[in-house]
C-alpha positions, 0 to 999 in steps of 0.5 A, spaced: 914 087 927 921 086 924 924 079 922 928 075 927 935 078 927 938 072 926 935 072 919 940 075 914 943 076 907 946 070 905 943 065 909 942 058 906 935 054 907 936 047 909 936 042 903 929 038 902 930 032 898 923 031 895 922 024 892 918 024 885 913 019 884 908 017 879 903 018 884 905 025 886 905 027 879 898 024 877 895 027 884 898 033 883 895 034 876 888 032 878 888 036 884 890 042 879 885 040 874 890 039 869 888 033 865 894 033 860 895 026 858 903 027 859 901 028 867 898 021 867 898 017 861 906 014 860 904 011 853 901 018 851 907 021 854 912 017 850 908 018 844 910 026 845 917 024 846 918 024 853 920 018 857 915 018 862 909 022 865 912 029 868 910 034 873 906 040 872 908 047 873 902 047 879 905 042 883 912 044 882 909 051 885 906 048 891 912 044 892 916 051 892 911 054 897 911 048 901 919 049 902 919 056 903 913 056 908 916 050 912 923 054 913 919 061 914 914 058 919 907 060 921 908 068 922 910 068 915 906 070 908 908 068 901 906 074 897 909 072 891 913 067 887 916 068 881 919 061 878 922 058 871 922 051 870 927 047 866 929 039 867 922 035 867 921 032 874 920 024 872 918 019 877 923 015 880 928 021 881 929 026 887 928 034 887 932 037 892 930 044 894 935 049 896 935 056 897 938 063 900 936 069 903 937 075 898 934 081 901 932 083 908 928 089 909 923 091 915 918 085 915 920 083 908 924 077 906 927 075 898 929 068 897 932 065 891 931 058 891 932 052 886 930 045 885 935 040 882 934 033 880 938 028 876 937 032 869 939 039 872 935 044 875 927 043 875 925 050 878 929 056 879 926 063 882 925 068 887 920 067 893 917 074 896 915 073 904 912 078 909 912 077 916 905 078 919 904 081 925 902 076 931 894 076 933 
């Protein structure tokens, strides 16, 4: 099966604003069993030189996966995500996800994405997706 013809290199994915909350940061850390105090204890985070708790990489990866799969739909499988972290996600900020189709071949897609907050790019990377055959 081939990807729909309307998907082509250069297509922009719609932006997705994601409000960053303390609850989301703590819940993501707990769900991924990341008990580093900088993800749930503001005083400890301050002591280590940051103004507040901040999001862990596993929560970021989950949000990237959500962004790609929500755009691509239920017949696409995320094969791989390659990402790089930048500016921290602190509570009270908003991360805006955006992306662009960078390659289309047969049933394979490559998407360049970024998540930008008030401090700069929190995450940048590439998602590799495959269109699955319908049952």
